[in-house]
KOLPA-577978 format. One record per residue (C-alpha): residue number from 1; residue in one letter; y negated, x negated, z. Coordinates in nm, 4 decimals. Layout:
// KOLPA-577978
   num   residuo          v          u          w
   NUM         A          Y          X          Z
...
// end
This chain:
// KOLPA-577978
   num   residuo          v          u          w
     1         X    -1.3087    -7.1692    -6.7490
     2         X    -1.1168    -7.4340    -7.0194
     3         X    -0.9530    -7.3389    -7.2924
     4         X    -0.6455    -7.4318    -7.1195
     5         X    -0.7115    -7.2013    -6.8342
     6         X    -0.7969    -6.8959    -7.0983
     7         X    -0.4733    -6.9606    -7.3224
     8         X    -0.2710    -6.9511    -6.9847
     9         X    -0.4405    -6.6161    -6.8418
    10         X    -0.3699    -6.4745    -7.1898
    11         X    -0.0226    -6.5708    -7.1837
    12         X     0.0184    -6.4184    -6.8200
    13         X    -0.1329    -6.1077    -6.9118
    14         X     0.0832    -6.0509    -7.2326
    15         X     0.3827    -6.1342    -7.0137
    16         X     0.3012    -5.8792    -6.7587
    17         X     0.2361    -5.6063    -7.0076
    18         X     0.5851    -5.6748    -7.1505
    19         X     0.7418    -5.6623    -6.8070
    20         X     0.5734    -5.3400    -6.7363
    21         X     0.6643    -5.1491    -7.0864
    22         X     1.0202    -5.2922    -7.0686
    23         X     1.1289    -5.3451    -6.6799
    24         X     0.9251    -5.0391    -6.5204
    25         X     0.9769    -4.6684    -6.5453
    26         X     0.6057    -4.6150    -6.5597
    27         X     0.5608    -4.4852    -6.8872
    28         X     0.9063    -4.2786    -6.9386
    29         X     0.9684    -3.9182    -6.8408
    30         X     1.1852    -3.8646    -6.5597
    31         X     1.4948    -3.7519    -6.5790
    32         X     1.6778    -3.4517    -6.4003
    33         X     2.0493    -3.5555    -6.3147
    34         X     2.2558    -3.2552    -6.3107
    35         X     2.6043    -3.2065    -6.1901
    36         X     2.8112    -2.9222    -6.3256
    37         X     3.0844    -2.7673    -6.0890
    38         X     3.3382    -2.5064    -6.1435
    39         X     3.3711    -2.2870    -5.8330
    40         X     3.7252    -2.1568    -5.8330
    41         X     3.6930    -1.9197    -5.5372
    42         X     3.6442    -1.5926    -5.7137
    43         X     3.5389    -1.4824    -6.0635
    44         X     3.2022    -1.4901    -6.1786
    45         X     2.9649    -1.2008    -6.0798
    46         X     2.8143    -1.2188    -6.4662
    47         X     2.8943    -0.8567    -6.6307
    48         X     3.1262    -0.9219    -6.9209
    49         X     3.2298    -0.7274    -7.2282
    50         X     3.5236    -0.5304    -7.2286
    51         X     3.8478    -0.7494    -7.3350
    52         X     3.6319    -1.0472    -7.2128
    53         X     3.8364    -1.2653    -6.9603
    54         X     3.6983    -1.3453    -6.5989
    55         X     3.5713    -1.6903    -6.5561
    56         X     3.5354    -1.8904    -6.2725
    57         X     3.1256    -1.9395    -6.1734
    58         X     2.9730    -2.2331    -6.2529
    59         X     2.7326    -2.4251    -6.0188
    60         X     2.4831    -2.7373    -6.0912
    61         X     2.3605    -2.9559    -5.8220
    62         X     2.0588    -3.1787    -5.9092
    63         X     1.9880    -3.5164    -5.7920
    64         X     1.6847    -3.4043    -5.5744
    65         X     1.4669    -3.1012    -5.4901
    66         X     1.3061    -2.9459    -5.8231
    67         X     1.0500    -2.6719    -5.8769
    68         X     1.2229    -2.5511    -6.1845
    69         X     0.9728    -2.3893    -6.4802
    70         X     1.2659    -2.3553    -6.7224
    71         X     1.6419    -2.3173    -6.7005
    72         X     1.8255    -2.2521    -7.0397
    73         X     2.1818    -2.2192    -7.1393
    74         X     2.3181    -2.2481    -7.4768
    75         X     2.6377    -2.3034    -7.6961
    76         X     2.6389    -2.6529    -7.7741
    77         X     2.7920    -2.5974    -8.1222
    78         X     2.4701    -2.3567    -8.1749
    79         X     2.2786    -2.6791    -8.0354
    80         X     2.4037    -2.9060    -8.3189
    81         X     2.3593    -2.6710    -8.6184
    82         X     2.0557    -2.5045    -8.5124
    83         X     1.7137    -2.6091    -8.4156
    84         X     1.6421    -2.3002    -8.2121
    85         X     1.9768    -2.1551    -8.0942
    86         X     1.9923    -1.7981    -7.9251
    87         X     1.9943    -1.9071    -7.5270
    88         X     2.2654    -1.7279    -7.3325
    89         X     2.0570    -1.7417    -7.0266
    90         X     1.6820    -1.8394    -7.0278
    91         X     1.4662    -1.8189    -6.7058
    92         X     1.1123    -1.9151    -6.7153
    93         X     0.8296    -1.9645    -6.4209
    94         X     0.4687    -2.0459    -6.4504
    95         X     0.4427    -2.1451    -6.1025
    96         X     0.7850    -2.2997    -6.0597
    97         X     1.0551    -2.1902    -5.8509
    98         X     1.0768    -2.3184    -5.4855
    99         X     1.2309    -2.6436    -5.4640
   100         X     1.5993    -2.5760    -5.5653
   101         X     1.8912    -2.8477    -5.5045
   102         X     2.1303    -2.6512    -5.6895
   103         X     2.1670    -2.3159    -5.8962
   104         X     2.4659    -2.1090    -6.0037
   105         X     2.4734    -1.9445    -6.3802
   106         X     2.3422    -1.6004    -6.3776
   107         X     2.2257    -1.5788    -6.0255
   108         X     1.8437    -1.5097    -6.0073
   109         X     1.6081    -1.7812    -5.8859
   110         X     1.2915    -1.6829    -5.7010
   111         X     0.9824    -1.7120    -5.9105
   112         X     1.1618    -1.7430    -6.2088
   113         X     1.2060    -1.4458    -6.4620
   114         X     1.4009    -1.4055    -6.7874
   115         X     1.2112    -1.5547    -7.1060
   116         X     1.2408    -1.2184    -7.2928
   117         X     1.1680    -0.9115    -7.0515
   118         X     1.4862    -0.7607    -6.9138
   119         X     1.7402    -1.0110    -7.0816
   120         X     2.0466    -1.0296    -6.8486
   121         X     2.2612    -1.3536    -6.8592
   122         X     2.5586    -1.3289    -7.1175
   123         X     2.9322    -1.3964    -7.0076
   124         X     3.0658    -1.7174    -7.0760
   125         X     3.3714    -1.7628    -7.2650
   126         X     3.6538    -1.9905    -7.1110
   127         X     3.6988    -2.3706    -7.2633
   128         X     3.3586    -2.3484    -7.4733
   129         X     3.1288    -2.5961    -7.4310
   130         X     2.7707    -2.5263    -7.3093
   131         X     2.4467    -2.7197    -7.2568
   132         X     2.2306    -2.6596    -6.9544
   133         X     1.8384    -2.7673    -7.0288
   134         X     1.6129    -2.7632    -6.7214
   135         X     1.2473    -2.8816    -6.6542
   136         X     1.0443    -2.9086    -6.3898
   137         X     0.6633    -3.0106    -6.4628
   138         X     0.7319    -3.3552    -6.6494
   139         X     1.0961    -3.3989    -6.5228
   140         X     1.3578    -3.2717    -6.7598
   141         X     1.7461    -3.2683    -6.7706
   142         X     2.0294    -3.1692    -6.9800
   143         X     2.4105    -3.1514    -6.9249
   144         X     2.7099    -3.0183    -7.0927
   145         X     2.9861    -2.7980    -6.9136
   146         X     3.2408    -2.5597    -6.9714
   147         X     3.4146    -2.2891    -6.7423
   148         X     3.7749    -2.1783    -6.7166
   149         X     3.9532    -1.8437    -6.7168
   150         X     3.9960    -1.7021    -6.3537
   151         X     4.3379    -1.6798    -6.2595
   152         X     4.4118    -1.3814    -6.0372
   153         X     4.5997    -1.4240    -5.7292
   154         X     4.9457    -1.2978    -5.7190
   155         X     5.0021    -1.0139    -5.4187
// end
């Protein structure tokens, strides 16, 4: 091969590497898209402390079906000021859940258990910003959400 052929081959390989690194997602982690939805049909079934207002349940839809290994909800303010905030709801699984298209805050997920034995989801407070973090194998996602106070129907 001539010097010209070698130089062109090197340039082609360098351009191919640059293309793969910057214009494909071969080396990036997969991101789970999460869509939070407030369900104003009835108050959330998560037990709440005396004097706490009832809130509407929050559901989360994903952009696909995922075998979840981790589900965690924390207060957004705590996440900003603390590297290890106290989770309000924290589920883990070693084998992964059955493929999930959506979940609802506080509802059990098959094959997942609380990170701390016998831990229960804590009640949400209206108009406080929370962060949901999920993981499925190498894929992970995070979204901010809030809930609203449940309005009691008038008779």
